[in-house]
LUMKENU-793463 format. One record per residue (C-alpha): x, y, z; residue in one letter; residue number from 1. Coordinates in pm, whole numbers, plus 50000, padded with zeros to 5 digits. Layout:
# residues N
> c1 | c2 | c3 | rolo | kenu
> X | Y | Z | A | NUM
...
***
This chain:
# residues 215
> c1 | c2 | c3 | rolo | kenu
> 84032 | 09771 | 70569 | M | 1
> 84369 | 09656 | 70437 | L | 2
> 84393 | 09511 | 70085 | P | 3
> 84375 | 09130 | 70080 | R | 4
> 84739 | 09094 | 69968 | S | 5
> 84858 | 09312 | 70256 | E | 6
> 84645 | 09119 | 70506 | Q | 7
> 84797 | 08795 | 70379 | K | 8
> 85150 | 08934 | 70415 | Q | 9
> 85076 | 09049 | 70770 | Q | 10
> 84947 | 08704 | 70865 | T | 11
> 85253 | 08540 | 70711 | R | 12
> 85482 | 08767 | 70914 | L | 13
> 85273 | 08701 | 71226 | A | 14
> 85320 | 08325 | 71183 | L | 15
> 85696 | 08374 | 71154 | M | 16
> 85701 | 08596 | 71463 | A | 17
> 85490 | 08344 | 71656 | A | 18
> 85738 | 08066 | 71579 | A | 19
> 86030 | 08284 | 71695 | R | 20
> 85845 | 08383 | 72012 | N | 21
> 85774 | 08018 | 72096 | L | 22
> 86142 | 07939 | 72052 | M | 23
> 86234 | 08219 | 72291 | D | 24
> 86140 | 07992 | 72583 | S | 25
> 86424 | 07756 | 72491 | G | 26
> 86253 | 07523 | 72244 | R | 27
> 86391 | 07412 | 71910 | G | 28
> 86210 | 07482 | 71586 | F | 29
> 86144 | 07114 | 71517 | S | 30
> 85952 | 07086 | 71846 | S | 31
> 85695 | 07344 | 71738 | L | 32
> 85360 | 07227 | 71608 | S | 33
> 85155 | 07388 | 71336 | L | 34
> 84855 | 07408 | 71570 | R | 35
> 85032 | 07603 | 71842 | E | 36
> 85183 | 07847 | 71593 | V | 37
> 84843 | 07919 | 71438 | T | 38
> 84683 | 07942 | 71784 | R | 39
> 84930 | 08219 | 71873 | C | 40
> 84824 | 08412 | 71564 | V | 41
> 84453 | 08345 | 71612 | G | 42
> 84382 | 08157 | 71291 | I | 43
> 84257 | 07804 | 71232 | V | 44
> 84522 | 07539 | 71151 | P | 45
> 84401 | 07503 | 70792 | T | 46
> 84467 | 07875 | 70744 | G | 47
> 84840 | 07801 | 70782 | F | 48
> 84847 | 07641 | 70437 | Y | 49
> 84749 | 07967 | 70270 | R | 50
> 85096 | 08090 | 70366 | H | 51
> 85328 | 07787 | 70394 | F | 52
> 85318 | 07431 | 70258 | N | 53
> 85443 | 07288 | 70589 | D | 54
> 85647 | 07375 | 70898 | M | 55
> 85976 | 07329 | 70712 | D | 56
> 85861 | 07595 | 70462 | A | 57
> 85803 | 07826 | 70758 | L | 58
> 86153 | 07744 | 70882 | G | 59
> 86302 | 07827 | 70542 | L | 60
> 86122 | 08163 | 70548 | A | 61
> 86285 | 08228 | 70886 | L | 62
> 86625 | 08144 | 70736 | V | 63
> 86564 | 08391 | 70454 | E | 64
> 86458 | 08655 | 70706 | E | 65
> 86767 | 08621 | 70925 | V | 66
> 86981 | 08609 | 70612 | G | 67
> 86858 | 08955 | 70512 | H | 68
> 86912 | 09084 | 70866 | T | 69
> 87263 | 08935 | 70885 | F | 70
> 87354 | 09088 | 70548 | S | 71
> 87221 | 09429 | 70655 | S | 72
> 87427 | 09410 | 70974 | T | 73
> 87738 | 09316 | 70778 | I | 74
> 87681 | 09610 | 70539 | R | 75
> 87695 | 09845 | 70837 | I | 76
> 88016 | 09681 | 70957 | I | 77
> 88173 | 09715 | 70611 | R | 78
> 88182 | 10089 | 70666 | H | 79
> 88429 | 10012 | 70949 | H | 80
> 88700 | 09816 | 70770 | E | 81
> 88772 | 09500 | 70971 | L | 82
> 89144 | 09522 | 71056 | E | 83
> 89377 | 09491 | 71352 | L | 84
> 89327 | 09700 | 71664 | G | 85
> 89032 | 09916 | 71759 | G | 86
> 88836 | 09856 | 71440 | L | 87
> 88776 | 09494 | 71539 | I | 88
> 88629 | 09617 | 71868 | D | 89
> 88406 | 09863 | 71681 | A | 90
> 88293 | 09601 | 71432 | S | 91
> 88202 | 09355 | 71709 | V | 92
> 88006 | 09625 | 71891 | R | 93
> 87812 | 09701 | 71573 | L | 94
> 87742 | 09331 | 71524 | F | 95
> 87622 | 09298 | 71884 | L | 96
> 87391 | 09596 | 71831 | D | 97
> 87237 | 09409 | 71539 | G | 98
> 87204 | 09091 | 71745 | V | 99
> 87033 | 09282 | 72027 | A | 100
> 86799 | 09460 | 71789 | Q | 101
> 86692 | 09137 | 71620 | H | 102
> 86747 | 08893 | 71906 | R | 103
> 86476 | 08642 | 71813 | S | 104
> 86610 | 08609 | 71458 | Q | 105
> 86967 | 08552 | 71573 | F | 106
> 86841 | 08314 | 71843 | L | 107
> 86684 | 08107 | 71565 | F | 108
> 87011 | 08114 | 71371 | L | 109
> 87220 | 08025 | 71677 | A | 110
> 87008 | 07724 | 71770 | R | 111
> 86894 | 07586 | 71438 | E | 112
> 87239 | 07562 | 71274 | Q | 113
> 87256 | 07241 | 71481 | F | 114
> 86879 | 07185 | 71502 | G | 115
> 86653 | 06894 | 71417 | G | 116
> 86507 | 07012 | 71086 | S | 117
> 86732 | 06896 | 70801 | L | 118
> 86597 | 07143 | 70539 | P | 119
> 86644 | 07432 | 70782 | V | 120
> 86991 | 07313 | 70883 | R | 121
> 87094 | 07281 | 70518 | Q | 122
> 86954 | 07625 | 70435 | A | 123
> 87152 | 07779 | 70722 | L | 124
> 87463 | 07602 | 70592 | G | 125
> 87403 | 07758 | 70251 | T | 126
> 87352 | 08096 | 70417 | L | 127
> 87681 | 08063 | 70601 | R | 128
> 87858 | 07977 | 70274 | E | 129
> 87710 | 08284 | 70106 | R | 130
> 87814 | 08512 | 70391 | I | 131
> 88163 | 08358 | 70382 | T | 132
> 88192 | 08418 | 70008 | A | 133
> 88084 | 08782 | 70050 | D | 134
> 88341 | 08829 | 70326 | L | 135
> 88616 | 08671 | 70115 | A | 136
> 88536 | 08922 | 69840 | A | 137
> 88568 | 09205 | 70094 | D | 138
> 88898 | 09071 | 70227 | L | 139
> 89043 | 09079 | 69874 | R | 140
> 89010 | 09459 | 69878 | T | 141
> 89203 | 09507 | 70205 | M | 142
> 89556 | 09645 | 70157 | P | 143
> 89691 | 09462 | 70463 | K | 144
> 89597 | 09125 | 70307 | L | 145
> 89732 | 09176 | 69955 | R | 146
> 90009 | 08924 | 70027 | H | 147
> 89754 | 08640 | 70052 | L | 148
> 89634 | 08442 | 69752 | D | 149
> 89266 | 08372 | 69685 | D | 150
> 89259 | 08024 | 69846 | P | 151
> 89414 | 08167 | 70163 | A | 152
> 89156 | 08446 | 70172 | L | 153
> 88880 | 08187 | 70134 | D | 154
> 89019 | 08001 | 70438 | I | 155
> 89052 | 08328 | 70631 | L | 156
> 88690 | 08424 | 70560 | A | 157
> 88573 | 08074 | 70655 | D | 158
> 88760 | 08096 | 70987 | S | 159
> 88609 | 08435 | 71072 | I | 160
> 88250 | 08334 | 70994 | I | 161
> 88281 | 08003 | 71179 | K | 162
> 88402 | 08187 | 71489 | V | 163
> 88108 | 08428 | 71466 | V | 164
> 87853 | 08149 | 71415 | F | 165
> 88003 | 07941 | 71696 | A | 166
> 87991 | 08237 | 71936 | T | 167
> 87631 | 08333 | 71850 | L | 168
> 87466 | 08112 | 72117 | P | 169
> 87670 | 08283 | 72390 | E | 170
> 87607 | 08628 | 72244 | L | 171
> 87231 | 08574 | 72228 | V | 172
> 87203 | 08394 | 72563 | D | 173
> 87498 | 08501 | 72781 | P | 174
> 87546 | 08317 | 73112 | P | 175
> 87340 | 08450 | 73403 | E | 176
> 87643 | 08450 | 73632 | Y | 177
> 87918 | 08712 | 73605 | E | 178
> 88222 | 08614 | 73404 | L | 179
> 88577 | 08753 | 73418 | P | 180
> 88606 | 09041 | 73173 | A | 181
> 88829 | 08846 | 72934 | H | 182
> 88585 | 08551 | 72920 | L | 183
> 88267 | 08736 | 72828 | T | 184
> 88131 | 08636 | 72484 | P | 185
> 88209 | 08980 | 72343 | Q | 186
> 88567 | 08980 | 72474 | A | 187
> 88632 | 08627 | 72347 | K | 188
> 88498 | 08711 | 72002 | L | 189
> 88716 | 09022 | 71981 | I | 190
> 89030 | 08833 | 72086 | E | 191
> 88959 | 08536 | 71858 | Q | 192
> 88919 | 08769 | 71561 | L | 193
> 89237 | 08952 | 71662 | R | 194
> 89428 | 08622 | 71676 | F | 195
> 89299 | 08531 | 71330 | I | 196
> 89407 | 08863 | 71178 | F | 197
> 89746 | 08861 | 71349 | I | 198
> 89804 | 08517 | 71199 | G | 199
> 89685 | 08635 | 70858 | A | 200
> 89926 | 08928 | 70870 | K | 201
> 90222 | 08689 | 70893 | H | 202
> 90084 | 08405 | 70680 | W | 203
> 90212 | 08376 | 70323 | Q | 204
> 89921 | 08172 | 70187 | G | 205
> 89848 | 07809 | 70114 | L | 206
> 90124 | 07773 | 69857 | G | 207
> 90397 | 07870 | 70104 | S | 208
> 90250 | 07640 | 70367 | A | 209
> 90263 | 07342 | 70131 | H | 210
> 90617 | 07430 | 70029 | A | 211
> 90721 | 07448 | 70395 | H | 212
> 90565 | 07108 | 70467 | D | 213
> 90749 | 06948 | 70177 | E | 214
> 91089 | 07095 | 70266 | S | 215
***
């Protein structure tokens, strides 16, 4: 028999997985009830409170989970420096591999960034800010972007992450009908990132933009 602490951890993870599985049918997190989540796991509703204070606490645990997965995926991509040309293609493919491997987690992220639970939505906003800050730190080490000041790199990182987050719903649930090659979610993400980096290559930063506006 497993130690009590390990049994408790397994039940906690099972509750999280049950919520993600219920969402896989197209439902939002805020539509899930505590009773149906516990029924999927095979425990009584009161047993839920041994693991989470309420459904929002379960949602926040799901945010933390996908945050770890997202960060792990990004660490893999960091080995393939995100620059112009083929490396963008490679980085997107690695990201899509991570999405496919952890589809239910990224499905939760894709849907709940605009979902009905305010605490979950706010936590996902904080997660996005943290990922953006980490990316901005990475961009500061790239030789091709040394001409940009820190505020410009912050804007660049924000643009990249917003494109990725906005494309997630299509990446997780692509259309059932066939799309032209250049309009598939993967192709659009690659080209959007390429446009961003081409612009960054020729941009001189926020200071030069303000000076140009004033002239």
